[in-house]
C-alpha positions in Angstrom: -17.2 -2.2 10.2 -21.0 -1.9 10.6 -23.5 -0.1 8.5 -23.7 3.7 8.5 -25.9 6.6 7.5 -25.6 6.7 3.7 -26.4 10.4 3.8 -23.4 11.1 6.0 -20.0 11.9 4.5 -17.8 8.8 4.6 -14.7 9.2 6.8 -12.4 7.7 4.2 -12.1 6.4 0.7 -10.1 3.3 -0.4 -7.7 3.9 -3.3 -5.9 1.2 -5.3 -3.8 1.2 -8.4 -4.1 -1.6 -10.9 -1.6 -2.6 -13.5 -2.1 -5.9 -15.2 -3.1 -7.8 -12.1 -6.5 -9.2 -13.0 -6.5 -12.2 -10.7 -5.1 -10.3 -7.7 -7.4 -7.2 -8.3 -10.4 -9.6 -8.5 -9.6 -11.3 -5.2 -8.9 -7.9 -3.5 -12.1 -6.3 -4.6 -14.3 -9.3 -3.9 -13.1 -9.3 -0.4 -13.8 -5.6 -0.1 -17.2 -5.4 -1.9 -19.6 -6.5 1.0 -17.9 -4.5 3.8 -17.5 -1.3 1.9 -21.1 -1.4 0.4 -22.5 -1.8 4.0 -20.5 1.1 5.3 -20.9 3.2 2.1 -17.1 3.6 1.8 -16.1 4.9 -1.7 -13.6 2.8 -3.7 -11.3 4.4 -6.3 -9.3 2.2 -8.6 -6.8 3.8 -10.9 -5.7 1.7 -13.9 -2.2 2.5 -14.9 -2.5 1.8 -18.7 -2.8 -2.0 -18.3 -4.5 -2.4 -21.8 -5.5 -6.0 -20.8 -8.4 -8.0 -19.4 -8.1 -6.4 -15.9 -9.3 -3.0 -17.4 -12.4 -4.7 -19.0 -13.1 -6.3 -15.5 -12.8 -3.0 -13.8 -15.2 -1.3 -16.3 -17.7 -4.1 -15.5 -17.9 -3.1 -11.8 -20.7 -0.6 -11.0 -19.6 0.0 -7.3 -16.2 1.4 -7.9 -14.9 4.8 -9.2 -12.6 3.9 -12.0 -9.9 6.3 -13.3 -8.0 5.2 -16.5 -4.6 6.7 -16.8 -2.4 6.7 -20.0 0.9 5.8 -18.3 4.0 6.4 -20.6 5.5 3.0 -21.6 9.0 3.9 -20.3 7.8 5.4 -17.0 9.4 3.7 -13.9 6.9 1.5 -12.0 7.1 3.4 -8.7 6.8 6.8 -10.5 3.7 5.5 -12.3 2.1 4.3 -9.1 2.8 7.8 -7.4 1.2 9.7 -10.2 -1.8 7.3 -10.2 -2.3 7.9 -6.4 -2.1 11.6 -7.0 -4.9 11.4 -9.6 -7.1 9.8 -7.0 -6.0 12.3 -4.3 -7.2 15.1 -6.5 -10.6 13.5 -7.0 -11.4 12.0 -3.6 -13.5 14.3 -1.5 -13.3 12.3 1.9 -10.9 13.6 4.6 -8.9 10.4 4.5 -7.6 8.0 2.0 -6.8 4.4 2.7 -4.2 3.3 0.2 -4.0 -0.4 -0.7 -2.3 -2.6 -3.1 -4.2 -5.0 -5.3 -2.3 -7.9 -3.6 -3.7 -6.8 -0.2 -6.5 -9.2 1.0 -8.5 -7.9 3.9 -10.3 -10.6 5.8 -11.5 -8.5 8.8 -12.8 -5.0 7.8 -12.4 -3.9 11.4 -8.9 -3.0 10.3 -10.4 0.3 8.9 -12.0 1.3 12.2 -8.8 0.4 14.1 -6.7 2.6 11.9 -9.3 5.5 11.8 -9.4 5.4 15.6 -5.8 6.6 15.7 -6.7 9.6 13.8 -9.9 10.5 15.5 -8.2 10.3 19.1 -5.4 12.7 17.8 -6.2 15.2 15.1 -2.4 15.8 14.6 -2.1 12.2 13.3 -1.6 12.4 9.4 -0.8 8.8 8.6 -1.3 5.3 10.1 0.4 2.3 8.6 3.3 -0.4 8.9 6.8 -0.3 7.8 6.9 -4.0 7.1 5.1 -5.7 4.1 4.6 -9.1 5.9 4.6 -10.5 9.3 7.8 -12.4 9.7 7.4 -13.4 13.3 9.8 -12.6 16.1 12.7 -15.0 15.3 12.8 -14.0 11.6 12.4 -10.3 12.5 15.3 -10.4 14.9 17.5 -12.3 12.5 16.7 -9.8 9.7 17.4 -6.8 11.9 20.6 -8.3 13.3 22.1 -9.2 10.0 21.2 -5.8 8.5 22.8 -4.1 11.4 26.0 -6.0 11.1 26.2 -5.5 7.3 25.5 -1.8 7.8 28.4 -1.4 10.4 30.7 -3.5 8.3 30.3 -1.4 5.4 30.7 1.8 7.4 33.9 0.2 8.9 35.3 -0.4 5.5 34.6 3.1 4.4 36.3 4.5 7.4 39.4 2.5 6.6 39.4 3.7 3.1 38.4 0.5 1.6 36.0 0.0 -1.3 32.5 -0.8 -0.1 29.0 -0.5 -1.1 26.9 2.4 0.6 25.6 1.3 4.0 21.8 0.6 3.8 19.5 1.6 6.7 19.3 -1.4 9.1 15.6 -0.8 10.0 12.5 0.1 8.0 11.4 3.8 8.7 8.8 4.5 6.0 5.2 3.3 5.9 4.4 0.9 3.0 1.5 1.7 1.0 0.0 -1.9 0.9 -2.4 -0.6 3.7 -1.8 3.0 4.9 -4.3 5.5 6.0 -3.4 9.2 5.0 -5.2 12.4 6.0 -5.8 13.8 2.5 -7.4 16.9 3.8 -4.3 17.9 5.6 -2.1 16.9 2.6 -4.2 19.2 0.4 -4.0 22.1 2.9 -0.2 21.8 2.8 0.0 21.4 -1.0 1.5 17.9 -0.7 1.3 14.9 -3.0 2.3 11.2 -2.9 4.9 11.4 -5.8 7.2 14.4 -4.7 10.6 13.2 -5.8 12.2 10.1 -7.5 11.9 7.9 -4.5 9.1 5.5 -3.6 5.8 7.4 -3.3 5.1 8.5 0.2 8.8 8.5 1.5 9.4 12.2 0.9 5.9 13.0 1.9 6.4 11.2 5.3 9.7 13.1 5.8 7.9 16.4 5.1 4.9 15.9 7.3 7.0 14.9 10.3 9.0 18.1 9.6 5.8 20.1 9.7 5.1 18.6 13.2 2.4 16.0 12.3 2.4 12.6 13.7 2.8 9.2 12.1 1.5 6.0 13.8 3.5 2.9 13.2 1.5 -0.3 13.6 3.5 -3.6 14.2 3.2 -6.3 11.8 1.6 -8.5 14.4 -1.2 -5.8 14.8 -2.1 -5.2 11.2 -1.7 -8.8 9.9 -4.4 -9.9 12.3 -6.8 -8.3 9.7 -5.3 -8.9 6.4 -2.7 -10.7 4.2 -0.3 -9.2 1.7 1.6 -11.0 -1.1 4.9 -9.1 -1.0 5.6 -7.9 -4.6 2.7 -9.9 -5.7 1.7 -7.1 -8.2 5.2 -7.2 -9.8 5.0 -11.0 -10.0 1.6 -10.7 -11.5 2.8 -8.3 -14.2 5.6 -10.8 -15.2 8.3 -8.7 -13.4 10.1 -11.9 -12.0 11.2 -15.1 -13.7 9.2 -18.2 -13.6 11.4 -19.8 -10.9 11.7 -16.7 -8.7 10.4 -17.3 -5.2 8.0 -14.3 -5.4 6.5 -15.7 -8.6 6.0 -19.0 -6.8 4.4 -17.1 -3.8 2.0 -15.4 -6.2 1.1 -18.7 -7.8 0.5 -20.3 -4.4 -1.9 -17.5 -3.4 -3.9 -18.0 -6.6 -4.1 -21.7 -6.0 -5.2 -21.1 -2.3 -8.1 -18.9 -3.4 -9.1 -21.0 -6.3 -9.4 -23.9 -3.9 -11.4 -21.8 -1.5 -13.8 -20.7 -4.1 -14.3 -24.0 -5.9 
């Protein structure tokens, strides 16, 4: 992502939501700082009522746009995240918004140009992203798909026989995950749409509605997008103490912090 005319309107803004993830947020923003400054890309960070050291850190940065939101204590996490995204949507004046999580680490800023290219080639494209939150590789992906498919049809069979069974879950991911997703905010505003529409994960109902309106969604493969970045699945939950100390995702979170500490030491 090379330098651009600073007088020209940036094509997109980057939007992140912070909630008690100081270490992850610092790594994420440290990796973004140089490329976004060179390209004059605005960065918006919404703090969701963290009331901790991460807020003080964000206040110290003069190159980001900080929004401090007073999130209700009992508000579900995904609802709080969606409302924070909508606060940023209301303020951003670029045509596109690139949503990122604070546990998304961009190593190659060319990912932004790659995603924007899908939109500039086809003005009917309203979103670009990936349905998987990590690159499992072909063997693990096939195993995951097969096991989900078998479980789905097994539960349907039990229901058809009148036996008690849990509701069959979808055996493949169909919704873009917001750890790195580009949305056409201009079209969203024209249609009166938001990220948090119902009680589901932010963006799920939005995706259903825009497809129903005839817009296109581009689905990038994990192998494609993870050439440019890394993502600690549920790292933000682990950072906020949402898992036990021995939970595998807590251990993944601790491992990534150790790796970056060793790199920067």
